[in-house]
ZADOFI-979595 format. One record per residue (C-alpha): residue in three letters; x, y, z; residue number from 1. Coordinates in steps of 0.05 Angstrom, whole numbers, plus 32768, in hexadecimal, padded with zeros to 4 digits. Example, Ala and Ser with C-alpha at 12.3 -4.5 7.8 and 13.67 -1.06 7.14 Angstrom:
ATOM   type     px     py     pz   seq
ATOM    ALA   80F6   7FA6   809C     1
ATOM    SER   8111   7FEB   808F     2
***
This chain:
ATOM   type     px     py     pz   seq
ATOM    UNK   8000   8000   8000     1
ATOM    UNK   8019   8046   7FF1     2
ATOM    UNK   8013   8070   8031     3
ATOM    UNK   8018   80BB   8038     4
ATOM    UNK   8037   80CE   807B     5
ATOM    UNK   803E   8111   809E     6
ATOM    UNK   8072   8117   80D5     7
ATOM    UNK   809B   80DE   80B7     8
ATOM    UNK   80DE   80F8   80CD     9
ATOM    UNK   80CA   8101   8116    10
ATOM    UNK   80DB   80D3   8151    11
ATOM    UNK   809C   80A9   8147    12
ATOM    UNK   8093   80B4   80FD    13
ATOM    UNK   80D7   809A   80E9    14
ATOM    UNK   80C9   8059   810F    15
ATOM    UNK   8085   8054   80ED    16
ATOM    UNK   80A3   805C   80A8    17
ATOM    UNK   80D7   8026   80B5    18
ATOM    UNK   80A1   7FF7   80CF    19
ATOM    UNK   8075   8003   8092    20
ATOM    UNK   80AE   7FFC   8060    21
ATOM    UNK   80C2   7FBB   8082    22
ATOM    UNK   807B   7FA1   8077    23
ATOM    UNK   807F   7FB1   802C    24
ATOM    UNK   8059   7FF3   802A    25
ATOM    UNK   806F   802F   8001    26
ATOM    UNK   8076   8073   8023    27
ATOM    UNK   806B   80BA   800D    28
ATOM    UNK   8083   80E8   8044    29
ATOM    UNK   8073   8132   804D    30
ATOM    UNK   80B5   8159   804B    31
ATOM    UNK   80B6   81A0   8065    32
ATOM    UNK   8101   81AA   8059    33
ATOM    UNK   813B   818F   8031    34
ATOM    UNK   8154   816C   8070    35
ATOM    UNK   8111   8149   8077    36
ATOM    UNK   8112   8135   802E    37
ATOM    UNK   8157   8117   8036    38
ATOM    UNK   8142   80F1   8074    39
ATOM    UNK   8105   80D4   8052    40
ATOM    UNK   812E   80BF   8015    41
ATOM    UNK   8162   809F   8042    42
ATOM    UNK   812C   8075   8062    43
ATOM    UNK   8113   805E   801E    44
ATOM    UNK   80D5   808A   801B    45
ATOM    UNK   80C0   80BB   7FE5    46
ATOM    UNK   80BA   8104   7FF9    47
ATOM    UNK   8083   8136   7FEB    48
ATOM    UNK   8096   817F   7FF8    49
ATOM    UNK   8065   81A3   8027    50
ATOM    UNK   8052   81B1   806E    51
ATOM    UNK   8017   81B0   809E    52
ATOM    UNK   8009   81F8   808C    53
ATOM    UNK   800A   81E8   8041    54
ATOM    UNK   7FC5   81C8   803C    55
ATOM    UNK   7FCD   81BD   7FF1    56
ATOM    UNK   8009   8190   7FFD    57
ATOM    UNK   7FE1   8167   802F    58
ATOM    UNK   7FA9   815E   7FFD    59
ATOM    UNK   7FDA   8148   7FC7    60
ATOM    UNK   7FF9   8116   7FF6    61
ATOM    UNK   7FB6   80FA   800A    62
ATOM    UNK   7FA3   80F3   7FC0    63
ATOM    UNK   7FE5   80D1   7FAF    64
ATOM    UNK   7FE2   809E   7FE7    65
ATOM    UNK   7FB5   8062   7FF1    66
ATOM    UNK   7FB4   8071   803C    67
ATOM    UNK   7FC8   80AB   8068    68
ATOM    UNK   7FEB   80AB   80AC    69
ATOM    UNK   7FEB   80F0   80CD    70
ATOM    UNK   8023   80F4   8101    71
ATOM    UNK   803C   813C   80FB    72
ATOM    UNK   802D   816F   8131    73
ATOM    UNK   804E   81B1   8142    74
ATOM    UNK   8063   81AB   818B    75
ATOM    UNK   8064   81F5   819B    76
ATOM    UNK   8051   81F7   81E4    77
ATOM    UNK   8057   8243   81E4    78
ATOM    UNK   8019   8246   81B7    79
ATOM    UNK   7FFA   8201   81BA    80
ATOM    UNK   7FB6   821A   81A4    81
ATOM    UNK   7FD4   8231   8162    82
ATOM    UNK   7FF6   81ED   8159    83
ATOM    UNK   7FB3   81CA   8166    84
ATOM    UNK   7F90   81F6   8133    85
ATOM    UNK   7FC5   81E7   80FE    86
ATOM    UNK   7FBC   819D   810C    87
ATOM    UNK   7F70   81A3   8107    88
ATOM    UNK   7F74   81C6   80C3    89
ATOM    UNK   7FA6   8193   80AA    90
ATOM    UNK   7F79   8159   80BE    91
ATOM    UNK   7F3D   817A   809C    92
ATOM    UNK   7F64   8187   805C    93
ATOM    UNK   7F7B   813E   8058    94
ATOM    UNK   7F35   8127   8068    95
ATOM    UNK   7F17   8151   8031    96
ATOM    UNK   7F45   812E   7FFF    97
ATOM    UNK   7F2F   80E9   8018    98
ATOM    UNK   7EE3   80F2   8016    99
ATOM    UNK   7EC4   80BD   7FEA   100
ATOM    UNK   7F01   8091   7FEA   101
ATOM    UNK   7F0E   8051   8012   102
ATOM    UNK   7F53   8069   8028   103
ATOM    UNK   7F63   805F   8072   104
ATOM    UNK   7F74   80A0   8096   105
ATOM    UNK   7F9A   8094   80D7   106
ATOM    UNK   7F9E   80D2   8104   107
ATOM    UNK   7FCC   80D8   8140   108
ATOM    UNK   7FAD   80F3   8180   109
ATOM    UNK   7FC1   80E2   81C8   110
ATOM    UNK   7FA7   80BA   8203   111
ATOM    UNK   7F76   80E8   8227   112
ATOM    UNK   7F81   80FD   826F   113
ATOM    UNK   7F56   80DD   82A5   114
ATOM    UNK   7F3C   80F1   82E9   115
ATOM    UNK   7F44   80D1   832D   116
ATOM    UNK   7F72   809B   8312   117
ATOM    UNK   7F3E   807C   82E4   118
ATOM    UNK   7F5D   8050   82AF   119
ATOM    UNK   7F54   8070   826A   120
ATOM    UNK   7F3F   8041   8232   121
ATOM    UNK   7F32   8046   81E8   122
ATOM    UNK   7EE8   8052   81F8   123
ATOM    UNK   7EF7   8095   8219   124
ATOM    UNK   7EED   80D3   81F0   125
ATOM    UNK   7F23   8107   81E5   126
ATOM    UNK   7F32   8134   8220   127
ATOM    UNK   7F0E   8178   8218   128
ATOM    UNK   7F43   8197   8246   129
ATOM    UNK   7F7A   8183   8216   130
ATOM    UNK   7F83   81B9   81E0   131
ATOM    UNK   7F97   8188   81A9   132
ATOM    UNK   7F5D   8183   8178   133
ATOM    UNK   7F71   8145   8151   134
ATOM    UNK   7F36   8119   8163   135
ATOM    UNK   7F03   8151   8160   136
ATOM    UNK   7F1B   815F   8119   137
ATOM    UNK   7F1E   8116   8104   138
ATOM    UNK   7EDD   80F6   811D   139
ATOM    UNK   7EAD   8123   80F4   140
ATOM    UNK   7ED1   810A   80B5   141
ATOM    UNK   7EB5   80C4   80C2   142
ATOM    UNK   7E70   80DF   80B4   143
ATOM    UNK   7E87   80F8   8071   144
ATOM    UNK   7E9F   80B4   8059   145
ATOM    UNK   7EE8   80B8   806E   146
ATOM    UNK   7F06   8078   808A   147
ATOM    UNK   7F24   8097   80C9   148
ATOM    UNK   7F4B   8074   8100   149
ATOM    UNK   7F6C   8093   813C   150
ATOM    UNK   7FAC   807D   815E   151
ATOM    UNK   7FB9   8098   81A4   152
ATOM    UNK   8002   8093   81B8   153
ATOM    UNK   8014   8094   8201   154
ATOM    UNK   802B   80D7   821B   155
ATOM    UNK   806F   80B7   822B   156
ATOM    UNK   808D   809A   81EB   157
ATOM    UNK   80D4   8082   81F4   158
ATOM    UNK   810B   805B   81D3   159
ATOM    UNK   8151   805F   81B5   160
ATOM    UNK   8169   808F   81EA   161
ATOM    UNK   8130   80C0   81DF   162
ATOM    UNK   80FB   80C9   8214   163
ATOM    UNK   80CE   8103   8200   164
ATOM    UNK   80B2   8122   8240   165
ATOM    UNK   80E2   80F8   8269   166
ATOM    UNK   811D   811B   8248   167
ATOM    UNK   8100   815E   825D   168
ATOM    UNK   80F6   8143   82A4   169
ATOM    UNK   813E   812B   82A4   170
ATOM    UNK   8155   8170   8290   171
ATOM    UNK   812E   818E   82CA   172
ATOM    UNK   814D   815B   82FA   173
ATOM    UNK   8193   8170   82E3   174
ATOM    UNK   8181   81B9   82EC   175
ATOM    UNK   8163   81AF   8331   176
ATOM    UNK   8196   817C   8349   177
ATOM    UNK   8161   8148   835B   178
ATOM    UNK   812D   811B   833A   179
ATOM    UNK   80EB   812D   8359   180
ATOM    UNK   80A6   810E   835F   181
ATOM    UNK   8068   812E   837D   182
ATOM    UNK   804D   8119   83C0   183
ATOM    UNK   8054   80CE   83C8   184
ATOM    UNK   805F   80C5   837D   185
ATOM    UNK   8029   8091   8378   186
ATOM    UNK   8008   80B3   833C   187
ATOM    UNK   800F   8089   82FD   188
ATOM    UNK   8025   8097   82B5   189
ATOM    UNK   8021   806D   8276   190
ATOM    UNK   8056   8063   8241   191
ATOM    UNK   8068   803E   8201   192
ATOM    UNK   80A7   802D   81DB   193
ATOM    UNK   80A9   804F   8197   194
ATOM    UNK   80B5   800D   8172   195
ATOM    UNK   8077   7FEF   8192   196
ATOM    UNK   8052   802D   817E   197
ATOM    UNK   806B   8028   8136   198
ATOM    UNK   8050   7FE0   8133   199
ATOM    UNK   800D   7FFA   814B   200
ATOM    UNK   8009   802A   8110   201
ATOM    UNK   8018   7FF1   80E0   202
ATOM    UNK   7FE2   7FC5   80FF   203
ATOM    UNK   7FB0   7FFF   80FE   204
ATOM    UNK   7FBE   8008   80B4   205
ATOM    UNK   7FB9   7FBF   80A2   206
ATOM    UNK   7F83   7FA7   80D3   207
ATOM    UNK   7F62   7FE5   80F0   208
ATOM    UNK   7F18   7FF2   80EC   209
ATOM    UNK   7EFD   8035   80D6   210
ATOM    UNK   7EE6   8060   8110   211
ATOM    UNK   7F11   803B   8143   212
ATOM    UNK   7F3F   8059   8177   213
ATOM    UNK   7F7F   8033   8188   214
ATOM    UNK   7FAA   8043   81C5   215
ATOM    UNK   7FF5   803A   81C3   216
ATOM    UNK   8001   802A   820D   217
ATOM    UNK   8036   7FF8   8222   218
ATOM    UNK   8041   800A   826C   219
ATOM    UNK   7FFC   801B   8284   220
ATOM    UNK   8008   8032   82CC   221
ATOM    UNK   8050   8043   82E1   222
ATOM    UNK   8054   8067   8325   223
ATOM    UNK   8076   80AA   8319   224
ATOM    UNK   80A4   80A0   8355   225
ATOM    UNK   80C2   8065   832F   226
ATOM    UNK   80CE   8092   82F3   227
ATOM    UNK   80F0   80C6   8320   228
ATOM    UNK   811A   808E   833F   229
ATOM    UNK   812F   8077   82FA   230
ATOM    UNK   8142   80BE   82E7   231
ATOM    UNK   8169   80C7   8327   232
ATOM    UNK   818E   8085   831D   233
ATOM    UNK   819F   8096   82D5   234
ATOM    UNK   81B8   80DC   82E6   235
ATOM    UNK   81D7   80CA   832A   236
ATOM    UNK   81AA   80FC   834D   237
ATOM    UNK   8182   80F8   838E   238
ATOM    UNK   8138   80E8   8389   239
ATOM    UNK   810A   8116   83B1   240
ATOM    UNK   80C1   8122   83BF   241
ATOM    UNK   80A5   8168   83B6   242
ATOM    UNK   8060   8181   83CB   243
ATOM    UNK   802A   818C   8397   244
ATOM    UNK   802B   81D7   83A1   245
ATOM    UNK   8075   81D8   838C   246
ATOM    UNK   806B   81AF   834C   247
ATOM    UNK   8061   81E9   831C   248
ATOM    UNK   809E   820E   8337   249
ATOM    UNK   80C9   81CF   8333   250
ATOM    UNK   80B2   81B2   82F0   251
ATOM    UNK   8090   81EC   82CE   252
ATOM    UNK   8045   81EF   82C3   253
ATOM    UNK   803E   81BB   828B   254
ATOM    UNK   8070   8188   82A5   255
ATOM    UNK   8056   8191   82EB   256
ATOM    UNK   8013   8178   82D1   257
ATOM    UNK   8035   813F   82AC   258
ATOM    UNK   805D   8129   82E9   259
ATOM    UNK   8022   8130   8318   260
ATOM    UNK   7FE8   8111   82F2   261
ATOM    UNK   7FCD   80CD   8303   262
ATOM    UNK   7FBF   80B2   82BD   263
ATOM    UNK   7FBE   8067   82B5   264
ATOM    UNK   7FA8   8050   8271   265
ATOM    UNK   7F97   800F   824E   266
ATOM    UNK   7FA2   7FF2   8209   267
ATOM    UNK   7F7B   7FB2   8214   268
ATOM    UNK   7F47   7FC2   81DF   269
ATOM    UNK   7F7E   7FD2   81AD   270
ATOM    UNK   7FA2   7F92   81BE   271
ATOM    UNK   7F64   7F68   81B4   272
ATOM    UNK   7F51   7F8B   8173   273
ATOM    UNK   7F95   7F8B   8151   274
ATOM    UNK   7FBD   7F56   8174   275
ATOM    UNK   7FEF   7F8B   8189   276
ATOM    UNK   801C   7F81   81C5   277
ATOM    UNK   8053   7FAD   81E2   278
ATOM    UNK   8093   7F86   81D8   279
ATOM    UNK   80C9   7FBA   81E0   280
ATOM    UNK   80EA   7FD0   8221   281
ATOM    UNK   80BE   7FF1   8255   282
ATOM    UNK   80CC   803A   8267   283
ATOM    UNK   80F1   8026   82A6   284
ATOM    UNK   811A   7FF2   8280   285
ATOM    UNK   812A   8025   824B   286
ATOM    UNK   8141   8056   8280   287
ATOM    UNK   816E   801F   829C   288
ATOM    UNK   8150   801C   82E1   289
ATOM    UNK   813B   7FD3   82DB   290
ATOM    UNK   8152   7F98   82B2   291
ATOM    UNK   8128   7F60   8296   292
ATOM    UNK   813A   7F1B   82B3   293
***
């Protein structure tokens, strides 16, 4: 199958491209720079010049492919609302080009946040408090004949020495001289290895059902104090508890919420539907704090 991919040179996207190429699919990747074009070519993908803001290039890519995987997102936390709006317009433009076709359209969202430690499943709707508009933009397209599917990666995607939010938390630990957790640190996070996540995109493409939501969650409930302990061990720093009212000052507003939220999540529905299993190292294994027997 010929697949048009946005965000193909990113941390997740590059792994997805390699997974799809290994399964025999052809790739057309959106390239917003010469560097991106060279990276796509080096991986064995074709490149289509354009960007998320160039809606015409998105339409051309959707028309050229037999399926679309939308991974790109502008992670500008200084103006996240603008990034979300750009994403929304991009999804709508791709969707317009797919109306009346049978082409799968896989859109990347994120596992919603929960309340009071409730486990989030694929049946939960998107979080209205979260400013990303991916699902709100995608789901109406299903009513217009577009074969939409949603993949929700865990908030903590890790692998190959890259840890996303964990890297930022490690930088804060270095700056503060200690790896901190909030209160007793019993609040839980979820995570997934990027190679497991890449396999999920392949399975969603080949076996997914239109209208479905699939969650990329490997570790479903890791106590944050264990994450702090792993960071402390890796950086040879003390591990300390801080009160909740000091979290924003220590971590910053956004990362204070990330480090303090109790957000277990499940991928059981995804596993049953697609036969997907997390096989790569867990987050704590990847950070080097524990070793598999």
